[in-house]
C-alpha positions as CSV (number, residue, x, y, z in Angstrom):
1,M,30.2,107.4,248.8
2,F,27.1,108.9,250.5
3,E,26.8,107.3,254.1
4,A,23.7,107.8,256.0
5,T,23.9,107.9,259.7
6,V,21.5,105.8,261.2
7,T,20.7,105.0,264.9
8,P,18.9,102.1,266.5
9,A,16.3,103.8,268.3
10,Q,13.1,101.6,268.9
11,G,10.2,103.3,266.6
12,A,12.1,106.1,265.2
13,F,11.8,104.7,261.7
14,D,8.2,104.9,261.3
15,F,8.4,108.6,261.0
16,E,11.6,108.6,259.1
17,P,11.5,108.8,255.4
18,A,12.3,105.4,253.5
19,R,15.0,107.3,251.3
20,E,17.5,110.4,251.9
21,P,16.6,112.4,248.6
22,G,19.9,113.1,247.7
23,A,21.7,110.1,248.3
24,Y,21.4,108.7,244.7
25,A,22.3,112.3,243.1
26,A,25.5,112.2,245.1
27,L,26.4,108.6,243.9
28,V,25.7,109.8,240.5
29,R,28.1,112.6,240.7
30,E,30.8,110.2,242.3
31,I,30.4,107.4,239.7
32,G,28.4,108.5,237.0
33,E,25.0,107.4,236.1
34,D,25.9,104.3,234.4
35,G,27.9,103.2,237.4
36,A,25.4,104.3,240.0
37,G,22.7,102.4,237.9
38,E,24.6,99.3,238.0
39,V,25.6,99.2,241.7
40,R,21.8,100.1,242.5
41,A,20.5,96.9,240.4
42,V,23.0,94.8,242.2
43,F,21.7,96.4,245.6
44,W,18.4,95.5,245.1
45,S,19.1,91.9,243.8
46,E,21.6,91.3,246.8
47,T,19.1,92.8,249.2
48,S,16.1,90.8,248.2
49,A,18.4,87.7,248.6
50,R,19.7,88.7,252.1
51,L,16.1,89.1,253.3
52,Q,15.1,86.0,252.2
53,L,18.6,84.5,254.0
54,F,17.7,85.9,257.2
55,R,14.3,83.8,257.2
56,S,16.2,80.5,256.4
57,L,18.7,80.8,259.2
58,P,17.9,79.7,262.6
59,L,18.4,82.6,265.0
60,A,19.7,80.8,267.9
61,Q,22.4,79.2,266.0
62,Q,23.4,81.8,263.5
63,H,22.9,85.0,265.4
64,A,26.5,85.9,264.5
65,R,26.0,85.4,260.8
66,I,22.7,87.2,261.0
67,A,24.6,90.3,262.4
68,R,27.2,90.2,259.8
69,E,24.6,90.1,257.0
70,A,22.7,92.7,258.7
71,H,25.8,95.0,258.9
72,S,26.4,94.5,255.2
73,L,22.9,95.5,254.5
74,K,23.3,98.4,256.8
75,S,26.2,100.0,254.9
76,A,24.6,99.0,251.4
77,A,21.3,100.8,252.1
78,G,23.1,103.7,253.7
79,T,25.2,104.1,250.6
80,F,21.9,104.7,248.5
81,G,20.2,106.7,251.4
82,Y,17.6,104.1,252.4
83,V,17.6,105.4,255.9
84,R,14.7,103.2,257.3
85,L,16.2,100.0,256.0
86,A,19.6,101.0,257.4
87,G,18.4,101.8,260.5
88,L,16.5,98.6,260.9
89,A,19.4,96.6,259.6
90,L,21.6,98.3,262.4
91,R,19.1,97.4,264.9
92,L,19.3,93.6,263.7
93,E,23.0,93.8,263.7
94,K,23.3,95.2,267.3
95,T,20.6,93.0,268.9
96,A,20.6,89.8,266.8
97,A,22.2,87.6,269.7
98,S,19.6,88.9,272.4
99,L,16.4,88.7,270.1
100,G,13.6,86.2,270.6
101,D,12.1,84.5,267.5
102,A,9.1,86.6,267.7
103,E,11.0,89.7,267.9
104,F,13.4,88.5,265.0
105,H,10.2,87.9,262.8
106,G,8.8,91.0,263.8
107,L,11.9,93.1,262.8
108,L,12.2,91.1,259.6
109,A,8.6,92.2,258.7
110,Q,9.7,95.9,259.4
111,M,12.7,95.4,257.2
112,D,10.6,93.9,254.3
113,A,8.3,96.9,254.5
114,A,11.3,99.3,254.4
115,Y,12.7,97.5,251.2
116,D,9.0,97.9,249.6
117,A,9.0,101.5,250.5
118,A,12.6,102.0,249.2
119,R,11.7,100.3,246.1
120,A,8.5,102.6,245.9
121,Q,10.9,105.6,246.2
122,E,13.6,104.6,243.8
123,P,14.8,107.2,241.7
124,K,14.0,106.7,238.1
125,G,17.4,108.2,236.8
């Protein structure tokens, strides 16, 4: 499958496109239009649930789980080429143990915005 390379550089995501344009087409070539559409629908559902889950977990007690969930989100977003969301998830994965509450919630707000931007750029095919 298509995998986007992401780096956790602070602030770089403001200038990065929300979506790698060829990622979905590559997935369609690999598994077909129906399969790609099905896994994309699962991605949206699971990502929405995961973003809500992050807000329900106490950071200080659950940083390991938050990092695992962020890792899963990073991989899934990368598969579809949602590079901004994948990069922010990578940042959360790498820093969950050291973030303060304000930083954590700020990062979640950025992830919400990246999710919304990804949805807006969703291919219609």
